[in-house]
N, C-alpha and C positions, 0 to 999 in steps of 0.2 A: 855933283853931290849936293851942292847948296840948293840947287833947284828942286831936287828930290826931297831934301830936308824941309824946304819951305812948303812944298806941296803936302808933305805928311802933316806938318804943323797946321796948315790951312784946313786939311780934312778933319783933323782931330778937333780943331776949334769949332768947325761947322757941326760935327757930330755932337760934341758937348753942348753946343748951343741948342741943338734940337732936343737933347735929353733934358736940359735945364727948362726949355720952353714947355716940354711935356709935363715935367714935374710941377711947373708953376701954373699950368693951365687948370681950370676947374674941372674936377671929375664928377661924373653923375653921382649924386648923393642919394642914399636910400631914403633920406627924408623927403625927396621929391616924388617918390613912388607912393601911390595911393594904396592903402591896404584894401583887402577884399571888403566889399560893401554888400551885406546881406540884409534881408527884411523878413520879419515874421509874417507868415501868410496864413489866414484863417479860412479854411474850406468848409464852414459849418452853417452856412445860411440856406434857408429854404422858405418857400412861399406856398400857399395853397394851389397856385397855378403850376407848380413844379412836380417833380416825380414823387415827392413825399406827401404831397397834398396837405401840408400843414405848415404853420409858421415855426421858424426856429431862429432865435437870436435877433430878429428884427424888431418884433413888437412885444409889448407887455400883454400877456393873455388877459389881464384884468381890464384892458381897454378894447375888448373885442368889438364893441358897438361902434367906437370911434374909428376903428380900422375898417370895419364893414362900410361905414358911411363915406370913407375916403379911399376907396379901393385902388385908385390910380395913383394916389400920393398919400399913403397912410402915415400917421404919426409914428416915428420910429424911436428906438431907445438910443438916440444919439443927438449931439448938438450940431451935427452936420447931416447933409442929405446927399446920397450917392448920385453922381452924374448919370450912371446907368440905370437909375431907379432901383427899387428893391429887387434883388436877383436871387437865383438859385445857384449854389456853389457847384452843382454838377451840370450847369449849362455850358456846353463846350464853347459857345460863342463868347460868353463872358470870361471864361477861364483863359481862352486864347488871347483875348484882349488884355487881361491882366498881365499875362506873360509878356506881351509885346510892349505894354506900358513900362514894365520893369526893365526890359532891355533898353528901351529908349531913354530911361532915366539913368542908365549906367549901373544898375544893380547887377551883382555877380551871382545871385541866386536867391531862392526863397528858402527860409527855414520854416517848414510846413508844420503848423500845429497839428499834433497827432494824439488822438485820444483813445487809440486802440483800434483793432481791425474791424470791430462791429460798430464803432461810432460813426457819426455822419462824416467827420473829417477823415477817418480811416477809409471809408467806402469811396469818398470823392477822390482821395489821393490815388488809389489804385485803379479806379475805373475811368477817371476823367483827367485828373491833373498830371499824373505821370506820363500817360501816352502822349498828351499834348506837349509836355515839356520835352519829350524826346523829339517830336516833330519840329519844335521851335528851337531846339538846341539850347535849352536853358536848364541850369543845374538846380536840383532840389536836395535839401538836407532835412533832417527830422528835428523838430522841436518837441521833445517827448514830454507829454503831460499825463502819463498814466501812473506815476508813482503814488499819487494820492487817490487812486481810483477805488480803493477798497478791495481790489482783487487779491487773491492769494499770491504770494511772492513768486512761486514757481510759474504760474500763469503769466504774470507780468513779464518775467524774464524771457519766457518762450515766445510770447507775442512780439516783443521787441526784436528778438533774434530773427524771427521769420520776416519781419518787415525790412530789417537791414540786409538780409540775404537777398531779398527782391531788389532792394535799392542798389546795392553794391554792383549788381550785375547789369544795371541799366546805364545806357549812354548819358542819361540825365542825372547821374549821381553827383551831388556836390562833394567835392574832395578838398581836403586841406592836408598838405604834406603827403599826398598820394593816398590818403585813407578817407573812406566815407564819413561824413560828419553827423554826429548825434549830439545834440544839445539838450541837456536835461534841465527842464525848467523846475524851479522851486519857488515857493513863496518866500520873499525876502524876510518876512517876519516869522514864518513858521516852516522852516526847512524840514524836509521829511527824510533825507538821505543821510546815513551815517557812513563813516569811512569803511566799516566792515561790510555794509550792504553794497557799497559801490564796488568793492573788491570782488564780491561774490557776483554782482551783476556783470562786471567786466569780464571775468573769467568765463562765466556761462555763455555770454554772447560771443566772445571772441573765439572760444573753442569751436563754435559752429559756424559763425559768420566771417571769421577772420578779423584782422586788425581794424580798430575803429578810432577815429579822432574824436575823443570825448571832450565835451565842453560842459562844465558844471556851473550852474547859477549859484554863485557863492558870495555875491556882494551884499554887505549889510551896512547899517549905519546905527550902531548901538547907542551912541550918545546924541543922535540927531544932528551932529555937526560934521562928522568926518566919515567918509566912505571907507570901508575896510573889507578885506577878504576875511570871511569867517574861518576861525581855526577849526581843525588843523589842516585844511585842504592844501595849503601851500606845499606840504611835504609829502602828499600822497602820490605813490608811484602809479604810473599808467594813466595819469590825468594830465594831458599836455597843455590844456588851455583853461584858464579861469575867466569867468565873465559874469554877466548879469543881464536881466531882461530890461530893467528900467530903474530910474531914480525917483520917479514921481511918488512912489508909496513910502519912501524912506528919507528923502532929502528934498527940502523945500526951496532950493535955489536952482535956477536954470540959466542964468547969465554965464557967458563964456568965462569971464574973469573970475567967477566964483567956482566954476566947474574945473577949469584948467589945473589948478594945484591939486585938486582931489583926484582927477584922472591921472595926472603925472605920478602921484603917490602909488595908485593902484598899479600902474605899469611898471614902476620901479620895483615894487615888491614882487610882482610876478616874474619879472626878468631876473631878479636876484635869486629867485627860487628855480631858475632854469625852466620856466614855463612861459607860454605866450598868453596874451590877454585880448579878450574881446570886450569892447566897451560899447554901451548902448547910446543911441541918439534918438531924440523925439522931436516931432514938429509941435507938440503941445499935448495937453491932457485935460479932459473935462468929462467927468463921469457924473455930473450933477443931475442928469435925467434919471439915473438909476440910484444914485446915493447922494441926495441933497446934503450939502454941507462938506462934501469931500473937497480938499484943496484943489485948486485949478492951476495948471501951467498955461499961461496964455501963449498964443501963437505969435503975437507981435508981428503980424504980417510977414512971417518968414524968418524974422531975426532969431527966434528961439532955435529953429532947426539949424540955421547957419552957425549959431553959437555952439551947439552941441558938436557939430561936425568939426569946427575949429578946435575945440577942446580935445576931442578924441584923437584927431590926427596929430596935433602938436604934442600930445602926451606920449605918442609912440605906440598907439594901438596896433596890434597885429591883425585885427579884424574889427569891423564895425558892424553893429546890429541895429537896423532901423526898426524901431518898435512904435508903429507897425505899418504894414502895407494897408491893412483893411480891418483893423479892430475898431468897428464903428461905435460900439457901446461906450468905450472909454474915449472915443474921439481922438485917438492917436494916429489915425489913418493918414497916409499920403495919397491913397487912391483918390481920383478926381471927385470933387464935390461941387454941387451947384451953389453951396453956401458961400463959397469964396468968389470974389470978383473974377478971378482966373481959376477955373476948376483944376488946371494942371500945375498950379503954382508950386507945390511942394516937390513934385516930380522934377520940375525944371531946376529947383534948387539943388537936388541931388545930382542932376546931370551937370549943372555948372560946377559943382565941387569935383566931379570926376573929369572935368574938361571936355565934356561931350555937348553936342547941340541936340536938344530935345525936339523930336518931331512926333506929334501925337498920331497913333495909329487910328484907323477908322473905328468909330464907336459901334458897339453892338446895339441891337434893337432894345429900346427901353422895356423894362419888365412889364410895365402897365400897358404896353401896346401889343404884347405877344398874343 
């Protein structure tokens, strides 16, 4: 009996030791998981050599003579110049390259700027971008920019409904919580959406297209010192995620140590309201070609982007929005540029943050050589 008793005691000690060891061993923490990393994508560029036969978003029409004199390297409305040259957004080779760049950088999807079905961005989304995203297995969500379009409200709701019906049935639909993502952009200084209008929009769209993961641009900075969610959106039903496009128009600091307490406050407020939060990150901002005198956020050789990524992730963001992939006019792009010593520098920073190794895909033919 003593042998059995000793054996039982030995086994119990061993089992308890294992249990204690398991309890003491570090468990995987949610803090080590990277939140989804999305980027706003602009499919609105065109050149005279493309299908539209005219310039859009690349050059200032007032400088037509200078553009004509430098056809292969025209002066563009940006402080940086694209590695691919000035391109057409409906060029399949360019779009496929963009998608492959995004995947190589660890991006989890594009939030596609959408100005309505008849806009250049709307046409490119359905004819070029969405089919290629399906082929490349890369998710797309909508960055809705139609609420300030001046259209009647019924038309605005129906157009968005039809686009979401198309997107939700696509293998390339960007989802969060199992629902297709629709991010509603608003100016941080002149928001256009009221709670009543949102409720009407949500009901109208979801009655026809099904549930949607809505994200509303609702970050403001009323005193110029503290980032806040505008009231009363924290309490609005059916709005699961609060977020914002950028800080550069409302908050003049970009260093991580200044951003972190601001971002932590936003995340804390959203989570206390039982909502998730999408926080924006930028590589820099320079719109001085178009608006001389506008404040500039310097890139600081990549330190700015790294700082934003650190602030957003340490604050507990549920999703992070890179603004932008290719907004060249405001020079917030991470798309490769010949202006930087390493054209792929900012995509490599994103990949580094995601723990990935960036390998550049083959470049498309330069626009000037087509």
